[in-house]
Steps between C-alpha positions, in 0.01 A plus 500: 500500500827301471515141631594443861855380583578269787810597700690223677738609773819297535797555732772468240385238241267695272698456180577129569134433578370687195741316270389166653131580460520615136697179424229286651177647358401530127414840364741661739776752463752711694464873476695801628741447790584807705792525739574695812700815393660540839541312824159473663353399843490131566847432368415553134798611298525710186423261211302253699160408353220741602213379280439248222194526272373169366196327360373155590254365241441858396429628856720792608708482812783698653749346742653739754819437695395706804686322779396272777229714662213308330467128410240299309223318685203296394266802497619551137540212252511461126253249354615287202209309339651192329347304212648159592700309756824546301462876532422481872804277550732728300405816687489327840841344459663823379343719768575268791862431390800662662351588830131536407235303703186308451187635668149350530233503234712573195684786661881524499769758575795576278850543628425875571193419705239610243188283510355340189179310452565231231150373426320313226302730268205255540478545876222769496298274273547200726390710794196653340354270233396193700314635799588508869605136535747526220630831632547348841679195362735704285572742783580206736726358234703815445515581873711187543744592217804710477563478123168487315419162336251546216413125478422478870285814486311364199461162683359676802251685273398183324462311830266770636293482184447137569 
């Protein structure tokens, strides 16, 4: 069986978004770009982008310029586990720039409305290794955050450990 491919539906920014995403994440590349061959419903003109194949950190995606009928919402998000605060800050700043927005608990939206979870890679360990009191303390800490703060999460875990 071939690997699954995630399709992201854009109104008219598939190529711009794909180029931005591959510039942001390591081990990423742009693939085949297909274009509308003739004028199409939704105001698409011959030569406009139809699909863009791309990989982010080796995971396959395709971006589709399908028109305004569907938009992103928080039911779908892309999780980005980060090794350190500098990595969190870099992705957070890039994704929230130019019309993106900050959301609670390490979530943000990019300028096209796609939701991202920019989280510390250590978060699952902080939530599971120290028992219920630590899990509660770490959860309470991140529930009050927008951008995740690794030092504050570790302090919450350490405080619960006593």
